VEXSE-303848 format. One record per residue: residue in one letter; x, y negated, z negated of N, C-alpha, C, O in turn. Coordinates in steps of 0.1 Angstrom, whole numbers, plus 5000, padded with zeros to 4 digits. Atoms other than C-alpha are relative to their C-alpha. Example, Ala and Ser with C-alpha at 12.3 -4.5 7.8 and 13.67 -1.06 7.14 Angstrom:
a500950125000512350454922500949885000501949884993/s499150115000513750114929499249894992499749784991/
This chain:
m500850125000500050005000500949875000500349765002/s499150125000503149774997500349955014500849845016/t499750044987503449765035498749965008498649985020/l501250044994499949635042500249895010501149805008/a499950114990499449415073499649874993498949874983/e500250135006499249045066498549974999498049924989/e501550025000495449045074499450074987498550014981/k500549925011494849305047500549944987499749944977/l499650075012496949115021499249884998498949854986/r500950125002494848805027498750044996498149984987/a501349955005491749015023500050034985499150004978/r499849965014493049154991500049884991499449874980/e500050125008493848804978498749934999498349884988/q501350065000490448674988499150064989498649994981/w501049945009488448924968500650044987499950084978/s499449995013490948954940499649884992499349894980/q500350125007490248594931498549965001498049904991/d501450034999486648564943499250125004498950155015/p500849884998484748894939498849975008498049885004/c501150034991482148914966498750004993498350114987/g501350015006478748804953500149934986499049894981/a499950065014480148654920499649855000499149804990/e500450154999479448294933498649984997498249864995/y501450025001475748354930499550024985498350004982/e500349995014475848414892501049934992502049984988/r499150095007477448134873499749994985500449934977/e500550035013475448144841500650104989500750074978/h499549895009477048464826501450045003501850035015/e498649964998480548594822500050135008499350225006/l499849894991481648834849500350134991501250124982/g499849875007481449194836499050034990498950144985/t501149975010478549154813498750055007498650035020/r501349954994475149324819499249885006498649905016/e500850114995473548984823500549955013499849915022/f499450054987476048884850499650105011499150055022/f500349904989475449214870498549995003498250015015/d501550014997471649184866499749885009498949895018/g500250124992471848834880500450015014499749975023/v499549974986473948934910499050095007498750065019/e500949904994471549224917498749935004498149955014/r501350074998468449014913500149905012499249905021/y499850104989469748744937500150085013499550045023/r499749934988470948994963498750065006498550055018/y501149924994467749194967498649934999497749985005/t501350085000465048934959500049875007499049835013/e499950134993466348604973500850015013500349965023/y499150004988469248664997499650105011499450065022/a500249894990468448995014498950104995499350214992/p501149915005465049145003499850125010499150215005/w500149894990465149365035500950114997500750225002/m498949915001468149545023499750144994500050244999/p500249875006466849824999499350105010499650215010/s500749914991464449965026500950045012500950155016/l499249974988466849935056501250084997501650175004/m498849935004469850065037499650144994500550224992/e500649875005467650345023500850054987501350164987/f499349975012469150344988499550134993500250204987/d500649895007466750614976499950135009499350235005/k500249894990467150855006501050114998500850225003/f498949904999470351044998500350074987501450104983/r499949935013469651224965500850135003500550215012/g499249884999472251504961501150005010501950095011/r499050014989474351384991501249944995501249864986/r498650065003478051304989500149885008500249885020/l500050134993478250934997501349924997501749914986/l498850085001481350725004499749865004499149835014/e500050144996481350345003501449955003502249964994/i498850064997484150175021499949854997499149785004/g500150145004484749835005498949984990497949924992/c501150005010482649874973499949874993498849854987/g500250135006483349524961499750014985500550074978/m500449995014481649484927499150124997498550134986/g500849885002479649804932498549985000497850074996/t501450035000476249634937499250105008498250165003/d500749904992475049854966500250144996499350224995/l499749865003476850164955499250044987498850164986/l500849975012475050144921498650045004498050134998/q501349974995471750154940499950145005499050225003/f499949864995472750474958500150104989499550204989/a499949915012473750624925498750024993498450134989/r501350005006470450534910499050095008498150155002/g500849924991468850704940500450155000499850235007/g499649875002470651024931501250055009501550175009/a498849974992473651014956501250034991501349974980/r498849975006476951154945501149905006501549925017/c499350124994479050834949501550004998502050034987/i498650035001482650764957500249865006499749845018/g499850134995483750404962501549975001502350004992/i498650044998487050284977500049855003499049795008/d499850144997488349934980501549975001502350034994/l498650044999491649764991500449924988501649914986/t499750095011491449534961499950074986498850114983/p500149935013492349684927499049944991498350014983/r501050065009490149434909498650045003497850074994/s501349954997487149544928499750144995498750174990/v500149875005487749904919499850004985499050074980/d500150015015488149804882498649954997497950014987/i501450055003484849604883499050105002498150124994/t501049904997482949884900500050114989498950154985/q499949895011484250144875499349954987498650034981/h500650055012483249924846498549995001497850024992/r501450014998479849854861499250134999498250144992/f500749875001478950214865500050054986499050114982/k500049955014480050294830499049924992498349974983/l500950095007478049994817498550055002497750044992/y501449964997474850124834499850154998498750205002/g500249865002475450494826499950085012499250195012/e500049934987475950604862501450065002502450014998/r498849934997478550844875500549975014499749955023/g499450024987480950784903501550024999502150024989/s498649994999484550814915500549885008499849845018/f499550124993486650514926501550005001502250054993/m498550004997490050454941500349885009499549835017/i499550104991492150194958500450075013501250175013/s499749944987492350284995499749915012498949815010/d500150084988492550145030498950075009499150195012/g501049944992489450205052500550055014499850125020/e499449954987491650255083500750134998501050205008/r499349875003493350555066499350074988499950064977/l500849955011490750735045500750134995501150225003/p499249895005492450985021499150124997499150174985/f501049895002489751255025500150095012500550065023/r500149904989489451575045499049975010498049905007/s501050014990487551585077498750074996498850174989/e501349945003483851655074499750024985499350134981/s500149985014483751595037498949914993498749924981/f501150085005480851345033498750015008498750045020/d501350004993477151345041499649865005498949845014/v500350144997476950965041501249914999502049934989/v499050105002479450685047499349865002498649845012/y500650145000478350325039501049904999502049914992/s499050115001480150005045499249875004498749865015/n500850124998478549655042500849885000501349844989/g499250134999480349345054501550024997502149934992/v498649975004483749505052500950025013502049965014/l499149954989485049655085500349895010501249915019/h499650114991484949325104501149914994501649825000/h498850075006487749205080501350085002502450034999/t498849924999490149485089500649995014499849985024/p499550024986492549455119499550105010499250075021/d500449904990491649785135498650054996498450164991/t501449975004487849795131499650135008499050225002/a500349884992487550065159500650124993500050234993/g499349895007490050285141499350034987499250154984/a500849985013488150245108498850085003498450174995/i501349924997484950365125500350145005499550235002/r499549874996486850655140500250094987499950204986/e499949935013487750745104498750034993498650144987/v501349975005484150715093499450135007498950215000/h500549884992483250965121500750134995500150234994/r499249895003486051195111499650064986499550184985/v500349955013485151225074498550044998498250114988/l501449965001481351275081499950155004500550195014/r500449874996479951625083499149995012498449895014/p501050004989477951725114498649974995498250034985/g501350055005474551555110500149904989499149854985/g499850115010476051305085499649875006499649855018/v500550134996474950945086501049894995501549894984/a499250125003476950625088499149885000498249865009/k500750135001475450295077501049894998501749884988/v498950104999477649995086499449875004498749865014/m500350134996477049625086501249925004502249924997/l499050094995479149395107499349865002498149855003/y500550134997478749025114499649995014500250055023/h500750004987476548945144500549885008500349765004/r499650114991478048745173498949915005499049795005/n501150074995474748645187499049954990497849984990/s500750055012473548485155499949855000500749785006/l500150145002472348145146501249954992501749844995/n498950045008475148125120501249985009502049885007/y498850014992477848195146499949885010500949805011/w500150104990476647975174499749854995500249765001/f500350135005475247685154501149954990501749844992/e499150055011477547665123501450015004502149915002/i498549994997480847795137500349935013501249855013/v499750054987480747705174499649855002500449775005/l500550134997478547395176500449904989501149804992/r499850115010478747215142501549994997502049874995/r498650015004482347295133501050005012501949915012/g499150004989484047385166499949885009500949825012/l500250114990482547125189499849864993500649774995/l500250135007481046845167501049974990501449854988/g498950035010483646885140501450005006502349984998/l498850024993486346875166501150114997502350095000/e499049905003488047195154500650065012501850095012/f499549954988488347325189501149915006502149965011/l499150104995490147005199501350014992502449974997/r498749995009492647065170500750135003501750164997/g499349874996493447405187499650124992500250234994/r500549895007491547625163499050085008498150025014/s501049914993489647925177498850024990498949994979/a501249965008486248045165500450094988499950084977/e499549905010488048325146500749934989500549964977/e499350085010490248075128499149924992499349914980/i501050075008487247865118499350094991499250064979/m500749915008485448165105500950044988500450064977/s499149965011488548265085500149904989500349934977/r499950115010488447925068498749984992498749944981/v501350055006484647895061499050114997498150094990/v501149905001482648225063499950054986498850064981/e500149945013483548375030500249904989501149814990/h499850095011483148194997501450004995501950114993/s498650005005486548084984500349884992499949774996/d499550115008488047874957501549985002502149914994/h498650014997491447914972500250015015499349975022/d499750014986493147955006500550135006501550135013/a499549874995493448325014499750015015500650075022/r500449994986491648295048500150145006500950175014/p500149874994490748655055499650015014499049925019/l500549974986490348795090498550025000498050094992/v501549984998486748765102499750025015500249945023/k500449974986485348915134498550015001497850044991/v501549994997481848915150499850105012500750115020/y500349904990480149175172498649985005497749964997/s501350004994477249165196499450144998500150244994/r500649875000474749455197500750105009501050215005/a499449914990476349595228501450044995501850164996/q498749975006479849575212499950104989500850184987/t500149915011478649745181499650145005500250234999/r500349874995477050025200501350075006501550195005/a498849944994480350075219501050054989501650154991/l499249965011482250095186499650144995500450224990/f500649875006479950385175499750105011498950195009/g500349924989480050555209500250154998499750235005/m499749855002481450885195498950074992498950194990/f501149945008478250935174498950055009498750005020/d501049944992475351145187498849905001498149905012/d501150085000472650895178500349874993500849874981/v499750135006472950525171498849905001498349885012/s501050115000470350265161500649874994501449884985/v499550135004471049895157498949914996498049895004/d500950105005469149645136500749874998501949874995/v499550135003469649275132499249944988498049944989/e500750055011468849105099500849884994501949854999/q499350115008469748815075499949865006500949825013/l500150144996468448475082499149934989498049984987/t500850075011467248235054499549875005500049815015/r500650134996465147925056501149884999501049795007/t499050115002468147715044500849995013501249885017/e499350004987469947815077499349925011499949885020/l500850074990467147665097500049854999499749785008/r499850145002467847325082498749925002497749954996/f501250094998465347055095498850075006497750025006/l501149924994463247325113499350094989498250144992/s500549915010462547515081498549984997497850074996/s501450035004459247335073499050035011497850055008/v500949974989457747415107500050145005499350185014/v499949864997458747775109499150094991499350094979/s500949915008456048025098500850124995501950155000/e499449875005456848345078500250105011501250175012/s499949904990456048555108501049975011501750065016/l499050044991458248355131501450024994502350065001/l498749975006461048365106500450145000501650185002/d499749864999460748735105500550055013501450135015/r499649964986461048765143501449945003502250015009/l498650064998464048525143501050084993502150104998/r499049935008465748715116500450135007501650175006/k499749874993465549035137500749985013501150085020/r499450024987467048865167501349924998502349955005/i498850095002469548595155500550004986501249904982/g499449995013470348705120501550035000502150065010/w498650005001473848715107500650144999501850165000/n499649865002474049095101499550095011498450095015/v500449904991474149365127500250134993501450164988/i499949885009473449695109499850135009498850145016/v500049884992474150035125499750124991500250134980/t500349875006472650365115500450105010499750115020/a499549914990474550635133500150144994500650164983/t500049865004474251015131501150075008501150075020/k498949924993477251245139499450125006500150205012/
């Protein structure tokens, strides 16, 4: 792990200092039950209420499930509550420690280790489910990481992976138009990828992790070795609509979310 690529070292620095999701719970100390409850409540009721059903937290009882990039263990804990036999890996030692502590705090069982998603330390065909949410677009070899997902899945196993969506409102309005063009970032020689590295992930420091985006077609191509692939788009809040928020109905917001949302979610069967 001492020979990690620069992009991975920046990712480790990012989430060592700013655990993903911690910025949404400022009232309680990190590591307390009140803190974790607040993070969970925000994630599934305010930010992404679509997630429990689409990610199917309750579907995998008795199945061996691996999460690549477990972060603070928020999603992995839901799978454990649903009866899955959970293993979580993360490149960031602090994330592994937090997840291990969280499972113990809530009385759930799981195994956790520091590991690189591009080189999974598991035998081929050893998992029923592999889950990764908002992680593989930060690693240099995303395609190689997905090949590893395929390798460790048993025949008939399921991969659920979220990547950032290229054809999203967030990418084209916030990154390209507002920052790249109107903010003159492109004139300063910065690419869209460099802009995303500076602004996409919450940060109180300057790690600047690698950030990539994928269209539906690009995502399908990445998962081309799987037998069956379905692609969903989600994640658009009223705040992102800015001045249009007051005139957009709930039904229209739902339709927009499924077309220009920030997350492209793959469910792929080996």
